[in-house]
N, C-alpha and C positions, 0 to 999 in steps of 0.2 A: 505492500500499500502507501502510495508517494504522499510528500507533504502535499500537495492537494487536495488529495482525495480525503486527507483529515480535516483539512481544515473547514473544506466543503460541509463532511458529515456533522462538524461541530456547529457550523451554521445551521444548519438544517433542524441539528436539534434542539438549537438553542432559539429558534424561530417565533417559537411560540411568547414567549416572555421578551422576546427584543420588539412584536410586531411594531412599526409606528403609528400614530393615529393620523384617521383620514381628516384632510382639510380643506378648505375650499379654495382662500386664497395662496398665494407665496407665501406662506409664513413660514420659513426654514427653520426657526427655531420650534416649532412643532414638531417637523419632522426627525427634529433628534431621537436618539434613546435615549434614556435616562441614565445618566452616572451610577444612580443609584443602582440598574440592574447588577452591579460588581461592585465591591467595596476594592478601597485600593488596592488593597494586600492581593486580591483577585487578579486586579488588571496588571499588574507586576508580575506575576506568576504566568495568565497569561501571556501576554507579552515577550518574556523570556522564551517562554513553552513555542510561540511562534517563530520565531529570530532560530531558534536551537533546531527547527523543523525544515529551514531551507538553507541552511547548513551554516549562518552566525555563531558569534558566539555569544553567547549573553554575563554580563557580570552584574554582581550586588556587590553595593558598600554601602553600609550605613550613615558614615561617616566620611568626612574629606578626609581625614588618614586613613581609612581602607580604601577610599579611591585610589589617592596617591600609590598604597601599594601594590593594587590592582594594573593600576595603569606600568609599574615596575616590574611585576609579574609577565604582562603581557609582551610588554618589548625584548624582557627575555627571552621564553616564548618563541617568539617568531623572529629574533634574531635583530632587531630593529639595529641599525646603525644612523639614522636618524628620523628627524619625527620634521612637517609640517605643522604648526599649529597656531588655530584661529586666533581671532582676535574676542572671539564669545566671552561673553562674563564670564560664564562658568569655568569655560578653559580656564580663563585667567584668576580665576578665584583656587581653583583648584592648584595653580602653581605649575602649571603642565612644563613651559618651557625651563623653570628655573630646576624640576624635579629631571629632566633632559640632560642639561649643561653639568647634572652631578653627577651625572654616570656619565660622564663624557662625550656622548653625543650629540650629534649636529643637530640645530634646531636653524629652522626655517619660518619664518610668517607668512600667513596667506591671508584674503581679505586687501588683496592691491597694496601691498606693501613694495617699497622698491626691489626689496632683497629677491621678490620673486621674478623681477624682472629678468636679470640675470639667468635662473632657474629655469623657466620659459626656453630661453632663448638656448641654453645649453640641449633642454628636453628636443627642441627642432634643429638642431645643427644635428645631434646624435642620429633622427630620424634620417634627415637630409645623407648621410654618409653611412649609412645601418647599421650600426656601433649599438652599444649600450651605452646609456646616457651617462655620464662622471657623475653623479648626482649619488650623495647616502638618502636622500629624502625617502625612506620608504614605508615612512609610517604618518598619514594627517590625523589628526586630534579634532574634531569638528563638537562644537554643541548642535542644537537643532530647534527645531518651532514646536515640535511634537510627534507624541508615538502614538500608534496605533494597536489596542491588542489583541485585536480582532485577526490581524493578518503578518502583524512582529515588525511591520514598516515603523521607520521614521519619515517625520517630511521635514523640508528645506522650504527655506524662504526667500525670494531675491532681494537683494537691500543693499542700497549703498554704505561701503565698507565690509562686504559678507562675498568672499568669495564665487562665483556660481560654478569653475572647476576647476581652482585649484586640489580638490581634493580626489578627482578622479583620476588625475598624474598619479597619483601614489600605488604601491602594492598592496598596502593597507589603507583601514580604513577604520578608527574608534571614535565613536559618538558619546558624548556624554551626555545624561539628563536626570533630573532630579524628580521625585518620582510620580509630582503630579502634571508633570508635563504629558504623562501617558492616560487616551482615553478609547472610550471603545473601539470605536470605527472612525472611517473619515468625515460623516457628519459630523462627529464632533468634535472635528476641530476646527469648525465655522458656525457651529452654532453654541446655546446653552455656555458661551465664557469658556471657548476655545482660542487655542491660539493666532489662528485665524481669523482676524475680523472681518464677514461679508463685506462689511460698508467699508475695508479699508486695505485689500487686496494684492497684493504684492504683483511685479511681471510677470513672475515664474516660481511655479512651487512644483520642487522634486521631490516625488516617493522613492523610495531605497529600500527594497525588501532582499536581505542579506548581500553576498557575494556575488560582483559580474559574473553574466554567465549569458552564455548564446548558444542555440543549433541551427544557428541560421544556411552554416555550413555543414551537407550534407547529412542535417540529422543531429550531427555529433554536439555535447556536451562541450562545450569549452568552459574557462572559468576565466575572470579577468582579463579577458576583450576589451570592452570597453570601459573598463574601472576598476576598482581595488575587487582581487582575487580572493584578501579576507576582509572580513568585515564585524565589529564586533560594538556591541552596546552596553555602557557601564549605566547603568541602574543606581542613582545616590539617595539617599533616603528609608 
């Protein structure tokens, strides 16, 4: 049984208690299932289980000290030589840059920093010369706009000072989020106080569900073609 089969089976089983009310007008708030359908701990468990099903790595930390230890452990397991860190407030609070520098790892700043230009130039040159890029930033550490318990997906919003593609260039991607950012499903991101306000939507929203994968070529599954081949989410709280 595949991850898709398991997720669809759970959705069908949960359908009676997650049914949305009937509305006559375009009232999006009325279309969102109540967050109380799951308690917060239940949402966390479901998100982590769904992410694991799609070959992502789900990590849990009760506080920032545990979170830093989890990041250090992930870097060791993945053999990280250096990382590109977002300027997201949660990443800053975590002290990811200082943590990596303390482990003698190279640190790159994402989100439009000047140092990102040299990194992109090297990647472009390596592609034109058919060689491996001479950059050690093989892990991106970013925040997110929210996470979906239903599918184990993570949502990113486009905004000034937020890189839309820098993290796609890394071999691995670690997303840090607080437990309260997890919502039951996609509707809940836009309604009921979700992270994506329907009246102030960004130019682009990206949903990521596990590592990058494709089977476009002869239906052969290949990981890491269009983005990071490794994906992990660290839930704090």
